[in-house]
C-alpha positions as CSV (number, residue, x, y, z in Angstrom):
1,M,120.3,-24.6,-29.5
2,L,116.6,-24.7,-30.3
3,E,116.1,-23.7,-33.9
4,L,112.9,-21.9,-34.7
5,E,111.9,-21.3,-38.4
6,S,110.8,-17.7,-38.5
7,K,107.9,-18.3,-40.8
8,Q,106.5,-21.1,-38.7
9,Y,107.4,-19.7,-35.2
10,D,107.0,-16.0,-35.0
11,P,109.0,-14.9,-31.9
12,Y,106.5,-12.1,-31.3
13,L,103.7,-14.6,-31.3
14,I,105.5,-16.7,-28.7
15,L,105.9,-13.6,-26.5
16,E,102.3,-12.7,-26.8
17,K,101.2,-16.2,-25.8
18,S,103.4,-16.2,-22.8
19,V,102.3,-12.7,-21.6
20,Y,98.7,-13.6,-22.2
21,S,99.2,-16.7,-20.0
22,A,100.7,-14.5,-17.3
23,L,97.7,-12.1,-17.5
24,Q,95.3,-15.0,-17.0
25,T,96.7,-15.4,-13.5
26,Y,97.7,-11.8,-12.9
27,S,97.5,-10.0,-9.5
28,N,99.8,-8.0,-7.3
29,I,103.1,-9.4,-6.1
30,H,104.4,-10.2,-2.6
31,R,101.4,-9.0,-0.8
32,G,98.2,-10.6,-2.1
33,T,96.7,-13.8,-0.7
34,G,94.8,-15.4,-3.6
35,H,96.0,-18.0,-6.1
36,F,96.7,-15.3,-8.8
37,S,99.0,-13.3,-6.5
38,M,101.0,-16.4,-5.7
39,V,101.5,-17.2,-9.4
40,T,102.4,-13.6,-10.3
41,T,104.9,-13.4,-7.5
42,E,106.6,-16.6,-8.6
43,L,106.7,-15.5,-12.3
44,F,108.2,-12.1,-11.3
45,E,110.9,-13.7,-9.1
46,I,111.7,-16.3,-11.7
47,A,112.4,-13.4,-14.1
48,R,115.3,-12.5,-11.9
49,E,116.7,-16.0,-12.2
50,I,116.3,-15.9,-16.0
51,V,118.3,-12.7,-16.3
52,L,121.1,-14.2,-14.2
53,D,121.0,-17.4,-16.2
54,Y,121.2,-15.4,-19.4
55,L,124.4,-13.7,-18.1
56,K,125.7,-16.9,-16.5
57,L,125.9,-15.4,-13.1
58,S,125.3,-17.1,-9.7
59,K,122.0,-16.2,-8.0
60,K,123.7,-16.8,-4.6
61,E,126.1,-13.9,-5.3
62,Y,124.1,-11.6,-7.6
63,T,120.7,-10.0,-7.6
64,V,118.6,-8.3,-10.2
65,I,116.7,-5.0,-9.6
66,F,114.1,-4.1,-12.2
67,C,113.7,-0.3,-12.7
68,S,112.9,2.6,-15.0
69,L,115.7,4.3,-17.0
70,R,115.6,7.2,-14.5
71,R,116.3,4.9,-11.5
72,L,118.9,2.9,-13.5
73,K,120.9,6.1,-13.9
74,L,120.8,6.7,-10.1
75,F,122.1,3.2,-9.5
76,E,124.9,3.7,-12.0
77,G,126.1,6.7,-10.0
78,Y,126.9,4.5,-7.0
79,F,129.1,1.9,-8.7
80,K,132.1,1.8,-10.9
81,P,131.3,0.4,-14.4
82,D,133.1,-2.9,-13.8
83,K,130.9,-3.7,-10.7
84,Y,127.6,-4.1,-12.4
85,R,125.8,-5.3,-15.5
86,I,122.8,-3.9,-17.3
87,L,120.2,-5.5,-19.5
88,S,117.4,-3.4,-21.0
89,S,114.4,-4.2,-23.2
90,S,115.5,-1.5,-25.5
91,D,118.7,-3.5,-26.3
92,I,116.5,-6.2,-27.9
93,N,114.1,-3.7,-29.5
94,L,111.1,-4.3,-27.3
95,P,109.3,-1.1,-26.1
96,L,108.7,-2.4,-22.6
97,G,110.7,0.2,-20.5
98,V,112.3,-2.6,-18.5
99,N,115.9,-2.2,-17.2
100,A,117.6,-4.9,-15.2
101,F,120.5,-3.7,-12.9
102,I,122.6,-6.7,-12.0
103,V,125.0,-6.4,-9.0
104,R,126.5,-8.4,-6.2
105,K,124.2,-8.6,-3.2
106,K,126.9,-7.6,-0.8
107,A,127.5,-4.4,-2.7
108,L,123.9,-3.3,-2.0
109,I,124.0,-3.6,1.8
110,S,125.4,-0.2,2.4
111,I,123.4,1.6,-0.4
112,N,120.5,3.8,0.6
113,N,117.2,3.5,-1.2
114,F,116.7,6.1,-3.9
115,D,112.9,6.3,-4.0
116,S,110.5,5.9,-1.0
117,G,107.0,4.8,-1.0
118,G,104.8,1.7,-1.4
119,G,106.2,-1.8,-1.5
120,I,109.7,-1.3,-0.1
121,I,109.0,-1.4,3.6
122,K,108.2,-4.0,6.3
123,Y,107.1,-1.6,9.0
124,V,106.4,2.1,9.3
125,S,106.0,4.3,12.4
126,P,105.6,8.1,12.6
127,K,109.4,8.5,12.9
128,S,111.0,5.3,11.5
129,V,110.9,2.8,8.7
130,I,112.1,-0.8,8.3
131,L,112.9,-1.5,4.7
132,S,112.2,-4.8,2.9
133,D,114.9,-7.2,2.1
134,I,117.1,-6.9,-1.0
135,P,116.2,-6.5,-3.9
136,E,112.5,-5.5,-3.1
137,R,113.7,-2.5,-1.1
138,F,115.0,-0.9,-4.4
139,E,111.8,-1.5,-6.4
140,A,109.5,1.3,-5.0
141,G,105.9,1.0,-6.0
142,T,104.3,-1.8,-8.0
143,P,106.9,-2.9,-10.6
144,S,106.0,-3.3,-14.3
145,I,105.3,-7.0,-13.6
146,N,104.0,-8.1,-17.0
147,N,106.6,-6.2,-18.9
148,V,109.3,-7.9,-16.8
149,I,107.8,-11.3,-17.5
150,C,107.7,-10.5,-21.2
151,F,111.4,-9.3,-21.1
152,A,112.5,-12.5,-19.3
153,R,110.7,-14.6,-21.8
154,A,112.4,-12.8,-24.6
155,L,115.8,-13.5,-23.1
156,Q,114.9,-17.2,-22.9
157,L,114.0,-17.2,-26.6
158,I,117.3,-15.5,-27.5
159,K,119.3,-17.9,-25.4
160,H,117.6,-21.1,-26.4
161,S,116.7,-20.4,-30.1
162,D,118.1,-18.6,-33.2
163,V,116.2,-15.4,-32.3
164,N,118.7,-12.6,-31.9
165,N,116.4,-9.6,-31.3
166,F,112.9,-8.4,-31.9
167,S,113.0,-6.0,-34.9
168,P,109.6,-4.7,-35.9
169,N,108.7,-5.7,-39.5
170,Y,105.4,-3.9,-39.9
171,D,105.1,-1.7,-42.9
172,D,104.2,2.0,-42.3
173,N,100.8,1.9,-43.8
174,F,98.7,1.8,-40.7
175,S,97.2,4.4,-38.4
176,I,98.0,5.0,-34.7
177,K,94.4,6.2,-34.2
178,E,93.1,3.0,-35.8
179,I,95.1,1.0,-33.3
180,L,93.9,3.0,-30.3
181,Y,90.3,3.8,-31.1
182,E,89.0,0.8,-33.1
183,D,87.7,-2.3,-31.3
184,N,84.7,-4.6,-31.4
185,Y,82.7,-2.4,-29.1
186,S,81.8,0.5,-31.3
187,G,78.3,1.7,-30.5
188,K,78.3,0.2,-27.0
189,S,78.5,2.3,-23.9
190,G,77.3,2.6,-20.3
191,E,76.0,-0.5,-18.5
192,I,75.9,-2.5,-21.8
193,L,79.7,-2.0,-22.3
194,I,80.4,-3.0,-18.7
195,K,78.5,-6.3,-19.2
196,E,80.4,-6.9,-22.5
197,L,83.8,-6.2,-20.8
198,R,83.0,-8.6,-17.9
199,K,82.9,-11.4,-20.5
200,V,86.4,-10.6,-21.7
201,W,88.4,-9.8,-18.6
202,I,91.5,-11.8,-18.9
203,G,91.5,-14.4,-16.1
204,H,87.7,-15.1,-16.0
205,E,88.2,-18.3,-17.9
206,I,90.7,-19.9,-15.5
207,R,89.6,-22.5,-13.0
208,I,91.5,-22.8,-9.8
209,P,91.6,-25.5,-7.0
210,T,89.5,-24.7,-3.9
211,G,88.0,-26.6,-1.0
212,H,84.9,-27.1,-3.1
213,G,86.6,-28.3,-6.3
214,L,87.6,-26.2,-9.3
215,Q,86.1,-22.7,-9.4
216,S,86.5,-19.4,-11.2
217,Y,88.8,-16.9,-9.5
218,T,87.1,-13.9,-7.9
219,N,89.3,-10.9,-7.9
220,L,88.3,-8.6,-5.0
221,D,91.7,-7.0,-4.6
222,N,91.3,-4.2,-7.2
223,A,92.7,-1.5,-4.9
224,A,96.1,-3.2,-5.1
225,T,96.0,-3.9,-8.9
226,T,93.3,-4.4,-11.5
227,P,93.1,-7.1,-14.2
228,T,92.8,-6.1,-17.8
229,F,90.3,-6.6,-20.6
230,F,90.8,-8.0,-24.1
231,P,90.7,-4.7,-26.0
232,I,93.5,-3.4,-23.8
233,W,95.5,-6.5,-24.2
234,N,95.0,-6.3,-27.9
235,I,96.8,-2.9,-27.8
236,F,99.8,-4.4,-26.0
237,S,100.0,-7.1,-28.7
238,K,100.1,-4.5,-31.5
239,V,102.3,-1.9,-30.0
240,L,104.9,-4.6,-29.0
241,K,106.1,-4.6,-32.6
242,I,105.3,-1.0,-33.5
243,P,107.9,0.6,-36.0
244,F,110.2,3.2,-34.6
245,N,108.9,6.0,-36.8
246,K,105.4,5.7,-35.3
247,R,106.4,6.0,-31.6
248,I,106.3,9.8,-31.2
249,E,102.9,9.9,-32.9
250,L,101.7,7.3,-30.4
251,L,103.0,9.2,-27.4
252,E,101.4,12.4,-28.4
253,E,98.1,10.8,-29.1
254,V,98.0,9.2,-25.7
255,R,99.0,12.5,-24.1
256,T,96.0,14.1,-25.8
257,I,93.7,11.3,-24.6
258,C,95.0,11.6,-21.0
259,A,94.6,15.4,-21.1
260,D,91.0,15.1,-22.3
261,F,90.1,12.5,-19.7
262,L,91.5,14.5,-16.8
263,D,90.4,17.9,-18.2
264,A,94.0,19.0,-18.0
265,P,94.6,21.0,-21.2
266,I,98.0,20.4,-22.7
267,K,98.5,24.2,-23.0
268,D,98.3,24.4,-19.2
269,Y,99.8,21.1,-18.0
270,E,102.8,18.9,-18.6
271,I,101.9,15.3,-18.9
272,I,104.8,13.1,-17.9
273,F,104.8,9.3,-18.2
274,T,106.5,7.4,-15.4
275,S,106.6,3.9,-14.1
276,N,103.9,4.3,-11.3
277,T,102.4,6.6,-8.7
278,T,105.3,6.1,-6.4
279,E,107.9,7.2,-8.9
280,S,105.7,10.2,-10.0
281,I,105.6,11.5,-6.4
282,N,109.4,10.9,-5.9
283,I,110.1,12.8,-9.1
284,L,107.9,15.7,-7.9
285,A,109.6,15.7,-4.5
286,S,113.0,15.9,-6.3
287,L,111.8,18.7,-8.6
288,I,110.3,20.7,-5.7
289,Q,113.4,20.3,-3.7
290,K,115.5,21.9,-6.5
291,S,112.9,24.7,-6.8
292,F,113.2,25.9,-3.2
293,I,113.9,29.6,-3.1
294,G,113.6,32.3,-0.5
295,N,114.3,32.5,3.2
296,F,111.5,30.2,4.4
297,E,111.6,26.7,5.7
298,P,109.3,24.5,3.5
299,V,106.5,22.5,5.0
300,V,104.3,19.8,3.4
301,V,100.8,18.9,4.7
302,N,99.3,15.5,4.2
303,S,97.2,13.2,6.3
304,L,96.9,9.8,8.0
305,L,94.7,8.8,5.1
306,D,97.7,8.8,2.7
307,H,99.4,5.8,1.2
308,H,103.1,5.4,1.9
309,S,103.7,6.6,-1.7
310,N,102.4,10.0,-0.7
311,E,103.9,10.1,2.8
312,L,107.4,8.6,2.8
313,P,108.9,10.6,-0.1
314,W,108.3,13.8,1.8
315,R,110.1,12.5,4.9
316,Y,113.4,12.3,3.1
317,V,113.5,15.7,1.4
318,P,116.3,17.6,3.2
319,N,115.3,20.5,5.4
320,L,111.5,19.9,4.9
321,S,108.9,19.5,7.6
322,L,105.9,17.2,7.3
323,I,102.6,17.8,9.0
324,R,100.0,14.9,9.1
325,L,96.4,15.8,9.6
326,F,94.2,13.3,11.5
327,V,91.1,11.9,10.1
328,D,87.9,10.7,11.8
329,D,86.9,7.1,12.1
330,D,85.1,7.2,8.7
331,G,88.2,8.5,7.0
332,F,87.3,12.2,6.5
333,L,89.5,15.2,7.1
334,D,88.6,18.1,9.3
335,L,88.9,20.9,6.7
336,G,88.6,23.5,9.4
337,E,91.9,22.1,10.9
338,L,93.5,22.3,7.4
339,E,92.5,26.0,7.1
340,T,93.7,26.8,10.6
341,I,97.1,25.3,10.0
342,L,97.5,27.0,6.7
343,K,96.5,30.3,8.2
344,E,98.9,29.9,11.1
345,Y,101.9,29.1,8.8
346,N,101.2,31.3,5.8
347,H,99.0,34.2,6.9
348,T,99.7,35.1,10.6
349,K,103.2,33.5,10.3
350,S,103.0,32.0,13.8
351,H,105.8,29.4,13.1
352,K,108.7,31.8,12.4
353,N,110.2,31.1,8.9
354,K,108.2,27.9,8.2
355,R,105.8,28.1,5.3
356,I,103.4,25.5,3.9
357,F,104.1,25.4,0.2
358,L,102.3,22.1,-0.6
359,V,99.2,20.3,0.5
360,S,99.6,16.7,-0.7
361,M,96.4,14.5,-0.4
362,C,95.0,11.3,-1.8
363,G,91.9,11.5,-3.9
364,A,90.6,8.4,-2.2
365,S,91.7,6.1,0.7
366,N,92.9,2.6,-0.1
367,V,91.8,1.5,3.4
368,V,88.4,3.0,4.2
369,G,87.3,4.0,0.7
370,S,86.6,7.6,1.5
371,F,86.9,10.3,-1.2
372,N,88.4,13.6,-0.2
373,D,86.5,16.8,-0.9
374,L,89.1,18.0,-3.4
375,K,87.3,21.1,-4.5
376,E,87.1,22.5,-1.0
377,I,90.7,21.4,-0.2
378,S,91.8,23.2,-3.3
379,R,90.0,26.4,-2.4
380,I,91.5,26.4,1.1
381,T,95.0,25.5,-0.1
382,H,95.2,28.2,-2.8
383,K,93.5,30.8,-0.5
384,Y,96.7,30.7,1.6
385,G,99.2,30.6,-1.2
386,A,100.0,26.9,-1.2
387,Q,99.9,24.4,-4.0
388,L,97.9,21.1,-4.2
389,L,99.1,17.6,-5.1
390,V,96.6,14.8,-5.5
391,D,97.5,11.2,-5.4
392,G,94.8,9.9,-7.7
393,A,95.8,6.2,-7.7
394,Q,92.6,5.1,-6.0
395,M,90.4,7.7,-7.7
396,V,91.0,7.9,-11.4
397,A,89.3,4.6,-12.4
398,H,86.3,5.2,-10.1
399,R,85.3,8.9,-10.2
400,S,85.4,11.6,-12.8
401,V,88.1,14.3,-12.1
402,S,88.7,17.7,-13.6
403,L,92.1,19.0,-12.8
404,S,91.4,22.5,-14.2
405,K,88.0,22.9,-12.6
406,I,89.0,21.6,-9.2
407,G,92.3,23.5,-9.3
408,I,94.8,20.7,-8.9
409,D,98.4,21.6,-9.5
410,Y,99.9,18.2,-9.5
411,F,98.3,14.8,-10.1
412,A,99.8,11.3,-10.0
413,F,98.3,7.9,-10.7
414,S,99.2,4.4,-12.1
415,G,97.9,2.4,-15.1
416,H,97.9,-0.9,-13.1
417,K,95.0,0.5,-11.0
418,M,92.9,1.3,-14.0
419,Y,93.0,-1.9,-16.0
420,A,96.3,-1.3,-17.9
421,P,98.8,-3.4,-15.8
422,F,101.8,-2.8,-18.0
423,G,104.0,-0.6,-15.9
424,S,103.1,2.9,-16.8
425,G,102.2,5.8,-14.5
426,V,101.5,9.5,-15.0
427,L,102.6,12.8,-13.4
428,V,100.6,15.8,-14.4
429,I,102.2,19.2,-13.5
430,R,100.6,22.6,-14.0
431,K,103.0,24.6,-16.2
432,N,105.1,27.5,-14.8
433,L,104.9,26.3,-11.1
434,L,108.3,24.7,-10.9
435,Q,111.7,25.8,-12.3
436,I,112.1,22.8,-14.6
437,S,114.7,23.2,-17.4
438,K,114.0,21.8,-20.8
439,K,116.9,19.4,-20.4
440,M,115.6,18.1,-17.1
441,L,112.1,17.6,-18.6
442,E,113.4,15.7,-21.5
443,K,115.5,13.5,-19.2
444,I,112.4,12.6,-17.1
445,N,110.2,12.1,-20.2
446,S,112.8,9.8,-21.9
447,S,112.6,7.4,-18.9
448,G,108.9,6.9,-18.9
449,E,108.5,7.0,-22.7
450,E,110.6,3.8,-23.0
451,N,107.5,1.9,-22.0
452,L,105.4,2.4,-25.1
453,V,103.2,-0.7,-24.5
454,G,102.4,0.7,-21.0
455,I,101.5,4.1,-22.4
456,A,99.4,2.8,-25.2
457,T,97.4,0.4,-23.0
458,L,96.8,3.3,-20.6
459,G,95.4,5.3,-23.4
460,K,93.1,2.5,-24.4
461,A,91.9,2.2,-20.8
462,F,91.1,5.9,-20.7
463,L,89.0,5.5,-23.9
464,L,87.1,2.5,-22.5
465,L,86.3,4.2,-19.2
466,K,85.2,7.3,-21.1
467,K,83.0,5.2,-23.3
468,I,81.3,3.6,-20.3
469,G,80.9,6.9,-18.6
470,M,82.4,7.7,-15.2
471,N,79.0,8.4,-13.8
472,I,77.8,4.9,-14.8
473,I,80.9,3.4,-13.2
474,E,80.3,5.3,-10.0
475,Q,76.6,4.1,-9.9
476,E,77.6,0.5,-10.5
477,E,80.3,0.5,-7.9
478,R,78.0,2.2,-5.4
479,K,75.3,-0.5,-6.0
480,L,77.8,-3.3,-5.3
481,T,79.3,-1.5,-2.3
482,R,75.8,-1.1,-0.8
483,I,75.2,-4.8,-1.2
484,A,78.5,-5.7,0.4
485,L,78.2,-3.3,3.3
486,N,74.6,-4.3,4.1
487,G,75.7,-7.9,4.1
488,L,78.6,-7.3,6.4
489,T,76.6,-5.2,8.8
490,D,74.1,-8.0,9.2
491,M,76.8,-10.3,10.4
492,S,77.8,-10.5,14.1
493,D,81.4,-10.4,15.3
494,I,82.6,-8.2,12.4
495,E,84.2,-4.7,12.7
496,I,83.9,-2.5,9.6
497,Y,86.0,0.5,9.1
498,G,84.8,3.6,7.3
499,I,81.1,4.5,6.5
500,Q,78.9,1.6,7.3
501,D,75.4,3.0,7.0
502,T,74.4,3.1,3.4
503,N,71.7,5.7,4.2
504,D,74.3,8.1,5.6
505,E,74.6,11.1,3.2
506,R,78.4,10.6,3.3
507,F,78.0,7.2,1.8
508,L,78.0,9.0,-1.5
509,R,81.7,9.8,-0.8
510,R,82.6,6.2,-0.1
511,G,84.0,3.9,-2.9
512,G,84.2,0.2,-3.3
513,V,87.0,-0.4,-0.8
514,I,85.9,-2.1,2.4
515,S,88.3,-3.0,5.3
516,F,87.1,-5.1,8.2
517,S,88.2,-7.6,10.8
518,L,86.6,-10.7,12.4
519,K,86.7,-10.8,16.2
520,K,87.4,-14.5,16.3
521,V,89.6,-15.1,13.3
522,P,93.0,-13.5,12.6
523,Y,93.0,-11.2,9.5
524,N,95.5,-13.2,7.4
525,L,93.7,-16.5,8.2
526,V,90.5,-15.0,6.9
527,A,92.2,-13.9,3.7
528,R,93.8,-17.3,3.2
529,E,90.5,-19.2,3.8
530,L,88.6,-16.9,1.4
531,A,91.1,-18.1,-1.2
532,E,91.2,-21.7,-0.2
533,H,87.5,-22.2,0.3
534,S,86.1,-20.2,-2.7
535,G,88.9,-18.9,-4.8
536,I,88.5,-15.3,-3.7
537,G,91.5,-12.9,-3.8
538,V,91.6,-10.1,-1.2
539,R,94.3,-8.3,0.7
540,S,95.3,-8.5,4.4
541,G,97.7,-6.5,6.5
542,C,98.2,-2.7,6.6
543,F,97.9,-2.0,2.8
544,C,100.9,0.3,2.6
545,A,99.1,2.6,5.0
546,H,100.5,1.5,8.3
547,L,99.9,4.7,10.2
548,L,96.2,4.8,9.4
549,V,95.5,1.1,10.0
550,K,97.3,1.2,13.4
551,N,95.3,4.3,14.3
552,L,92.0,2.8,13.3
553,I,92.5,-0.4,15.4
554,G,94.1,1.4,18.3
555,I,97.5,-0.3,18.6
556,H,99.2,0.6,21.9
557,P,102.7,2.3,21.5
558,V,104.3,-0.4,23.6
559,R,103.1,-3.1,21.2
560,Q,104.2,-1.0,18.2
561,F,107.7,-0.9,19.8
562,F,107.9,-4.7,20.1
563,A,106.4,-5.3,16.6
564,K,109.2,-3.1,15.3
565,L,111.9,-5.0,17.2
566,Y,110.5,-8.3,15.9
567,M,110.5,-7.1,12.3
568,M,114.1,-6.0,12.7
569,F,115.5,-9.2,14.3
570,I,112.9,-12.0,13.9
571,P,110.9,-11.1,10.8
572,T,109.0,-14.4,10.7
573,L,107.6,-13.9,14.2
574,G,107.2,-10.2,13.5
575,A,104.9,-10.9,10.6
576,I,102.5,-12.8,12.9
577,Y,102.8,-10.2,15.6
578,L,102.0,-7.2,13.3
579,P,98.4,-5.9,13.3
580,G,96.3,-5.8,10.2
581,L,92.8,-5.9,8.6
582,I,91.1,-7.6,5.6
583,R,90.3,-5.6,2.6
584,M,87.9,-6.3,-0.3
585,S,87.9,-3.9,-3.2
586,L,85.7,-3.8,-6.3
587,G,86.5,-3.4,-9.9
588,L,84.7,-3.2,-13.3
589,Q,84.8,-7.0,-13.7
590,N,82.9,-7.6,-10.4
591,D,79.1,-8.3,-10.3
592,E,76.5,-9.1,-7.7
593,N,77.4,-12.8,-7.8
594,D,81.0,-12.0,-6.7
595,V,79.7,-10.1,-3.7
596,K,77.3,-12.8,-2.8
597,L,80.0,-15.5,-2.9
598,F,82.2,-13.3,-0.8
599,L,79.5,-12.8,1.9
600,E,78.5,-16.5,1.9
601,T,82.1,-17.6,2.3
602,L,82.9,-15.0,5.0
603,E,79.8,-16.2,7.0
604,M,81.1,-19.8,6.9
605,I,84.6,-18.7,7.9
606,K,83.2,-16.6,10.8
607,N,81.1,-19.5,12.1
608,K,83.8,-22.2,12.0
609,K,85.0,-23.4,15.4
610,R,88.4,-22.1,16.4
611,A,91.1,-22.9,18.9
612,R,91.6,-20.5,21.8
613,I,94.9,-19.4,20.6
614,V,93.4,-18.5,17.2
615,R,90.6,-16.5,18.8
616,F,93.2,-14.7,21.1
617,L,95.3,-13.7,18.1
618,A,92.2,-12.4,16.4
619,S,91.2,-10.3,19.4
620,T,94.6,-8.6,19.3
621,H,94.5,-8.0,15.5
622,S,97.5,-10.3,15.2
623,G,98.3,-12.6,12.3
624,S,98.2,-16.4,12.3
625,G,100.3,-19.2,10.9
626,F,97.4,-21.7,10.9
627,R,95.9,-23.2,7.8
628,S,92.4,-24.6,7.2
629,H,92.4,-27.1,4.3
630,P,95.3,-29.6,4.5
631,L,94.9,-30.6,0.8
632,V,94.2,-27.3,-0.9
633,P,97.7,-25.8,-0.4
634,K,99.2,-28.8,-2.2
635,Q,96.7,-28.3,-5.1
636,I,97.5,-24.6,-5.2
637,K,101.2,-25.4,-5.5
638,T,100.4,-27.7,-8.4
639,F,98.3,-25.0,-10.0
640,I,101.2,-22.5,-9.6
641,R,103.7,-24.9,-11.2
642,K,101.5,-25.5,-14.2
643,S,100.8,-21.8,-14.6
644,I,104.6,-21.0,-14.5
645,K,105.3,-23.7,-17.1
646,K,102.7,-22.2,-19.5
647,V,104.6,-18.9,-19.4
648,Y,108.3,-19.9,-19.2
649,S,108.8,-23.4,-20.6
650,I,111.7,-23.6,-22.9
651,D,110.9,-27.1,-24.0
652,K,110.5,-27.2,-27.8
653,A,107.1,-28.9,-27.7
654,N,105.9,-26.2,-25.3
655,I,107.2,-23.3,-27.5
656,I,105.4,-24.8,-30.5
657,L,102.3,-25.1,-28.4
658,N,102.5,-21.5,-27.3
659,A,103.2,-20.3,-30.8
660,T,100.3,-22.1,-32.4
661,G,97.8,-21.7,-29.5
């Protein structure tokens, strides 16, 4: 037993130090290619082992699924009480919204997934899906990564010290508004505030091993997940130990902040906190299913532009049809086609009893960066009596949005894509559209509201974005996007997807997401070499938008068939055989130097001599198992081990070091 004197070793301080260390190397899990993604993935997976170790269960027999309270209840319905174990952050008085469902691996084999969407699949075709392995297939959407790490660290402290739980000991004489609104940036706004925040994004101070020695990490994978800034982290630190009698006040204040930012008045909209965009859309799909009335067969319209989170949930609603609209090569819808389809189904009634009741579109593409014309889509949708859902995950941190002025009925997004990576999402629903009982609404709300730290940091992110000004953010992003696109178009042997000409009038409807491929270097090798050469984190693959990517690069149906077979029976080979692209995506912390480094490194990668087999794989948009630097991967592994130790070490000396800084 490691005894910690409470006066000298504040357990909250130890947690804060560990989570801060995790944030210094934070990125998305399982899918990114940079150093930070590898560290974050390891930290998240080790959290499962810590839970099992805490319960003294074998990791060979058992697995851990992290989920919201809502999804935990769904799991419980499948098993007898003696067949599983549950650990929750609420059990130890931490407002993290983390629930760990522990069950034998064999028991999950025959269980269907509850929620569909991003992160739970290996392969998607228009009519079929191959799910990821257990347990990832049950963790739809990006999990509350940093909250899970915090929870695991807390379990370590309880097991290896005299800490029993984490009871807040604040007095009540403090203000929620003071916590949320006050920071060191009063009086600063616009470009000045952006420059100040770039100095305090958590992770900028870390030096990572590359082929050119130690360098700073360059995060160009913001479409997957964003880092955070010190003022937002400071909110996490404070709310972690918030007294119970202040929690409702905090929730209502953030609801007010959210409603103001989105122009979604609380008198007109329900603002529901969830775990992420994927869960938000799954909740909506379930509510809509229960609201079906009348003698018509329901139809949903979305498009090839949409992320799996806004496509897969609609596939699995019983007795519902899904229509996917095509998009042009630049990622824009034919709104004339949308109106024609709505007219046929809802006005002339050319499809018997089928009626389109919902048009479900993304605000912006996570592949080609195009922004949908939501105002016109809303006009057409409502003209023919349908409702409009907008997946705002790629939009809300990059463009201003007014739900009431545009006429959006449902809106979903995630905090981890807007600089608050602490496991909170939002579902906004216009009131009186669905038959939602008060009991049902309370049940949904109670699940998301467990994660107070996620909600509070989301509120702070809104306040910072508003203080900067969304018009300023749009201008800054457009400036960097123009530099990146002009640099890419000047290179030979590169294929860019989406708007390329920065003088095109539609460039104003393109954001800072750029997908491309090199004609002589496989997509995943490009991503790996960007990381190994210069410490640049990007994303490679199909970006949870398989249908769009395969359509853009023109994958033949025969090849799609064999890729599917490989993923089913020989996943290692299938991963190489699958098509994909490289994606760089910009965030608030990026500047011109980041874009310049990216372009210079890409030019070097492009010009490097390659074996014929490598060039062949590139020409077919296939992956590659080849590496470039023989030493860098070893150095990266050492970096990962050291980063993990900073977060999870249970050695007494390390706990003291973490507690004292």
